[in-house]
N, CA, C and O atoms as a DFTB+ gen file, in Angstrom:
296 C
 N C O
     1  1       3.268      19.203     -17.492
     2  2       3.363      18.135     -16.533
     3  2       3.181      16.808     -17.251
     4  3       2.288      16.669     -18.087
     5  1       4.001      15.860     -16.937
     6  2       3.919      14.534     -17.555
     7  2       3.174      13.570     -16.636
     8  3       3.121      13.765     -15.422
     9  1       2.602      12.533     -17.233
    10  2       1.933      11.494     -16.449
    11  2       2.051      10.161     -17.171
    12  3       2.223      10.108     -18.389
    13  1       1.957       9.103     -16.409
    14  2       1.977       7.752     -16.968
    15  2       0.547       7.224     -16.936
    16  3      -0.111       7.244     -15.895
    17  1       0.075       6.753     -18.085
    18  2      -1.253       6.165     -18.199
    19  2      -1.095       4.813     -18.872
    20  3      -0.516       4.721     -19.954
    21  1      -1.607       3.763     -18.238
    22  2      -1.541       2.431     -18.833
    23  2      -2.703       2.245     -19.803
    24  3      -3.856       2.526     -19.476
    25  1      -2.378       1.770     -20.993
    26  2      -3.397       1.444     -21.994
    27  2      -3.263      -0.041     -22.314
    28  3      -2.168      -0.517     -22.611
    29  1      -4.370      -0.768     -22.255
    30  2      -4.338      -2.208     -22.490
    31  2      -4.940      -2.617     -23.822
    32  3      -4.710      -3.733     -24.288
    33  1      -5.692      -1.750     -24.429
    34  2      -6.375      -2.087     -25.680
    35  2      -5.390      -2.025     -26.847
    36  3      -4.530      -1.146     -26.896
    37  1      -5.523      -2.958     -27.780
    38  2      -4.604      -3.021     -28.924
    39  2      -5.304      -2.792     -30.264
    40  3      -4.812      -3.206     -31.314
    41  1      -6.448      -2.133     -30.210
    42  2      -7.175      -1.773     -31.438
    43  2      -8.071      -0.569     -31.121
    44  3      -8.405      -0.329     -29.961
    45  1      -8.457       0.187     -32.158
    46  2      -9.214       1.420     -31.918
    47  2     -10.695       1.172     -31.632
    48  3     -11.228       0.082     -31.840
    49  1     -11.325       2.229     -31.148
    50  2     -12.781       2.239     -30.988
    51  2     -13.377       2.755     -32.293
    52  3     -12.902       3.748     -32.843
    53  1     -14.411       2.088     -32.790
    54  2     -15.117       2.566     -33.977
    55  2     -16.313       3.391     -33.513
    56  3     -17.102       2.944     -32.680
    57  1     -16.438       4.599     -34.059
    58  2     -17.534       5.496     -33.721
    59  2     -18.206       5.906     -35.030
    60  3     -17.535       6.322     -35.975
    61  1     -19.518       5.788     -35.082
    62  2     -20.277       6.207     -36.270
    63  2     -20.711       7.654     -36.092
    64  3     -21.373       8.002     -35.114
    65  1     -20.328       8.493     -37.052
    66  2     -20.705       9.900     -37.037
    67  2     -21.375      10.206     -38.370
    68  3     -20.730      10.204     -39.419
    69  1     -22.667      10.467     -38.314
    70  2     -23.413      10.739     -39.540
    71  2     -23.345       9.592     -40.531
    72  3     -23.357       9.819     -41.741
    73  1     -23.275       8.368     -40.038
    74  2     -23.217       7.193     -40.899
    75  2     -21.809       6.818     -41.337
    76  3     -21.607       5.746     -41.907
    77  1     -20.835       7.682     -41.081
    78  2     -19.448       7.397     -41.438
    79  2     -18.693       6.848     -40.228
    80  3     -18.892       7.308     -39.103
    81  1     -17.832       5.867     -40.465
    82  2     -17.025       5.289     -39.390
    83  2     -15.775       6.140     -39.147
    84  3     -15.056       6.484     -40.085
    85  1     -15.530       6.469     -37.895
    86  2     -14.303       7.131     -37.461
    87  2     -13.661       6.206     -36.441
    88  3     -14.361       5.515     -35.702
    89  1     -12.353       6.189     -36.396
    90  2     -11.651       5.298     -35.484
    91  2     -10.858       6.130     -34.484
    92  3     -10.005       6.938     -34.851
    93  1     -11.166       5.906     -33.206
    94  2     -10.559       6.648     -32.106
    95  2      -9.463       5.791     -31.475
    96  3      -9.683       4.626     -31.144
    97  1      -8.299       6.377     -31.316
    98  2      -7.153       5.666     -30.750
    99  2      -7.465       5.187     -29.334
   100  3      -8.002       5.937     -28.518
   101  1      -7.126       3.943     -29.056
   102  2      -7.291       3.383     -27.716
   103  2      -5.963       2.891     -27.151
   104  3      -5.876       2.573     -25.965
   105  1      -4.933       2.827     -27.983
   106  2      -3.632       2.332     -27.513
   107  2      -2.756       3.450     -26.971
   108  3      -1.823       3.196     -26.208
   109  1      -3.052       4.697     -27.363
   110  2      -2.275       5.840     -26.909
   111  2      -1.037       6.129     -27.729
   112  3      -0.277       7.034     -27.382
   113  1      -0.806       5.397     -28.802
   114  2       0.413       5.557     -29.595
   115  2       0.239       6.396     -30.854
   116  3       1.227       6.731     -31.507
   117  1      -0.980       6.737     -31.204
   118  2      -1.239       7.476     -32.438
   119  2      -0.534       8.829     -32.454
   120  3      -0.455       9.512     -31.433
   121  1      -0.033       9.199     -33.604
   122  2       0.544      10.523     -33.805
   123  2      -0.505      11.517     -34.245
   124  3      -0.192      12.675     -34.521
   125  1      -1.761      11.071     -34.314
   126  2      -2.866      11.902     -34.782
   127  2      -4.035      11.847     -33.787
   128  3      -5.195      11.778     -34.193
   129  1      -3.726      11.877     -32.494
   130  2      -4.778      11.781     -31.474
   131  2      -5.826      12.873     -31.660
   132  3      -5.466      14.002     -31.995
   133  1      -7.089      12.582     -31.457
   134  2      -7.619      11.365     -30.862
   135  2      -7.882      10.251     -31.873
   136  3      -8.420       9.205     -31.511
   137  1      -7.513      10.462     -33.125
   138  2      -7.810       9.489     -34.167
   139  2      -6.726       8.430     -34.288
   140  3      -5.557       8.681     -33.994
   141  1      -7.126       7.255     -34.722
   142  2      -6.202       6.141     -34.929
   143  2      -5.400       6.375     -36.204
   144  3      -5.947       6.781     -37.229
   145  1      -4.092       6.114     -36.129
   146  2      -3.255       6.174     -37.333
   147  2      -2.608       4.826     -37.628
   148  3      -1.698       4.740     -38.451
   149  1      -3.077       3.769     -36.955
   150  2      -2.543       2.426     -37.177
   151  2      -1.359       2.071     -36.286
   152  3      -0.819       0.969     -36.389
   153  1      -0.951       2.983     -35.419
   154  2       0.204       2.726     -34.555
   155  2      -0.017       1.568     -33.593
   156  3       0.950       1.025     -33.058
   157  1      -1.270       1.174     -33.359
   158  2      -1.543       0.047     -32.474
   159  2      -0.900      -1.242     -32.984
   160  3      -0.729      -2.199     -32.228
   161  1      -0.546      -1.262     -34.262
   162  2       0.123      -2.447     -34.822
   163  2       1.471      -2.689     -34.155
   164  3       1.980      -3.810     -34.173
   165  1       2.057      -1.637     -33.562
   166  2       3.318      -1.785     -32.839
   167  2       3.166      -2.699     -31.628
   168  3       4.145      -3.291     -31.175
   169  1       1.945      -2.820     -31.098
   170  2       1.726      -3.605     -29.881
   171  2       1.704      -5.109     -30.144
   172  3       1.746      -5.898     -29.199
   173  1       1.641      -5.515     -31.403
   174  2       1.618      -6.945     -31.726
   175  2       2.905      -7.587     -31.195
   176  3       4.006      -7.100     -31.451
   177  1       2.749      -8.663     -30.468
   178  2       3.900      -9.375     -29.941
   179  2       4.330      -8.936     -28.551
   180  3       5.341      -9.417     -28.037
   181  1       3.572      -8.020     -27.928
   182  2       3.901      -7.643     -26.554
   183  2       3.759      -8.871     -25.650
   184  3       2.911      -9.731     -25.888
   185  1       4.580      -8.943     -24.632
   186  2       4.554     -10.047     -23.688
   187  2       3.423      -9.831     -22.690
   188  3       3.373      -8.801     -22.019
   189  1       2.515     -10.799     -22.590
   190  2       1.399     -10.700     -21.651
   191  2       1.929     -10.579     -20.229
   192  3       2.886     -11.253     -19.850
   193  1       1.294      -9.711     -19.448
   194  2       1.683      -9.523     -18.061
   195  2       2.864      -8.586     -17.850
   196  3       3.253      -8.325     -16.711
   197  1       3.435      -8.082     -18.933
   198  2       4.553      -7.137     -18.849
   199  2       4.076      -5.752     -19.260
   200  3       3.100      -5.618     -19.998
   201  1       4.762      -4.732     -18.785
   202  2       4.452      -3.356     -19.154
   203  2       5.492      -2.890     -20.162
   204  3       6.693      -3.034     -19.933
   205  1       5.034      -2.333     -21.273
   206  2       5.922      -1.874     -22.337
   207  2       5.778      -0.375     -22.540
   208  3       4.729       0.205     -22.259
   209  1       6.836       0.240     -23.028
   210  2       6.771       1.643     -23.430
   211  2       7.479       1.764     -24.771
   212  3       8.297       0.919     -25.134
   213  1       7.153       2.824     -25.499
   214  2       7.662       3.021     -26.854
   215  2       8.390       4.348     -26.937
   216  3       7.906       5.368     -26.447
   217  1       9.581       4.326     -27.573
   218  2      10.334       5.570     -27.721
   219  2       9.819       6.351     -28.935
   220  3       8.912       5.896     -29.631
   221  1      10.391       7.508     -29.179
   222  2       9.936       8.377     -30.277
   223  2      10.018       7.693     -31.638
   224  3       9.261       8.037     -32.546
   225  1      10.916       6.740     -31.791
   226  2      11.059       6.024     -33.048
   227  2      10.129       4.829     -33.178
   228  3      10.133       4.150     -34.204
   229  1       9.322       4.562     -32.135
   230  2       8.391       3.436     -32.169
   231  2       8.995       2.133     -31.674
   232  3       8.356       1.085     -31.763
   233  1      10.228       2.181     -31.147
   234  2      10.863       0.969     -30.634
   235  2      10.275       0.616     -29.270
   236  3      10.126       1.480     -28.406
   237  1       9.941      -0.671     -29.087
   238  2       9.349      -1.162     -27.847
   239  2      10.424      -1.446     -26.805
   240  3      11.496      -1.965     -27.115
   241  1      10.105      -1.091     -25.555
   242  2      10.978      -1.375     -24.416
   243  2      10.117      -1.973     -23.309
   244  3       8.938      -1.641     -23.185
   245  1      10.696      -2.836     -22.521
   246  2       9.977      -3.405     -21.387
   247  2      10.302      -2.584     -20.143
   248  3      11.469      -2.331     -19.842
   249  1       9.259      -2.170     -19.426
   250  2       9.456      -1.425     -18.184
   251  2       9.986      -2.369     -17.115
   252  3       9.678      -3.561     -17.127
   253  1      10.772      -1.850     -16.203
   254  2      11.371      -2.669     -15.158
   255  2      10.349      -3.141     -14.134
   256  3      10.577      -4.141     -13.452
   257  1       9.236      -2.443     -14.017
   258  2       8.185      -2.782     -13.067
   259  2       6.848      -2.646     -13.792
   260  3       6.719      -1.842     -14.715
   261  1       5.855      -3.431     -13.377
   262  2       4.535      -3.353     -14.008
   263  2       3.665      -2.273     -13.374
   264  3       2.591      -1.976     -13.898
   265  1       4.097      -1.675     -12.260
   266  2       3.363      -0.610     -11.586
   267  2       1.871      -0.931     -11.468
   268  3       1.042      -0.222     -12.040
   269  1       1.525      -1.983     -10.739
   270  2       0.120      -2.404     -10.671
   271  2      -0.822      -1.355     -10.088
   272  3      -2.029      -1.411     -10.322
   273  1      -0.287      -0.401      -9.334
   274  2      -1.144       0.606      -8.723
   275  2      -1.480       1.766      -9.655
   276  3      -2.312       2.604      -9.311
   277  1      -0.850       1.833     -10.829
   278  2      -1.146       2.908     -11.779
   279  2      -2.504       2.653     -12.426
   280  3      -2.809       1.539     -12.853
   281  1      -3.294       3.688     -12.488
   282  2      -4.619       3.626     -13.103
   283  2      -4.483       3.220     -14.572
   284  3      -3.566       3.663     -15.264
   285  1      -5.396       2.377     -15.035
   286  2      -5.360       1.934     -16.425
   287  2      -6.734       2.092     -17.060
   288  3      -7.679       2.544     -16.415
   289  1      -6.834       1.716     -18.329
   290  2      -8.098       1.834     -19.055
   291  2      -9.000       0.618     -18.864
   292  3     -10.040       0.523     -19.516
   293  1      -8.633      -0.301     -18.000
   294  2      -9.473      -1.481     -17.753
   295  2     -10.386      -1.262     -16.580
   296  3     -11.164      -2.149     -16.229
């Protein structure tokens, strides 16, 4: 089953585990979930107030609607 989840954060969460820093993906674009792989860099330059989606190749697209009623991470 597929679902749409809005993610607004453009950088990972830092978590300390045994004194070592681990970075947890917060943008939802990582190919190595739950860990960050730097894919959040794709979000640079997104238009504020617009909803974007990314295809398998990492190309950004603007959604036709912002779907304000969809649950988000904010």
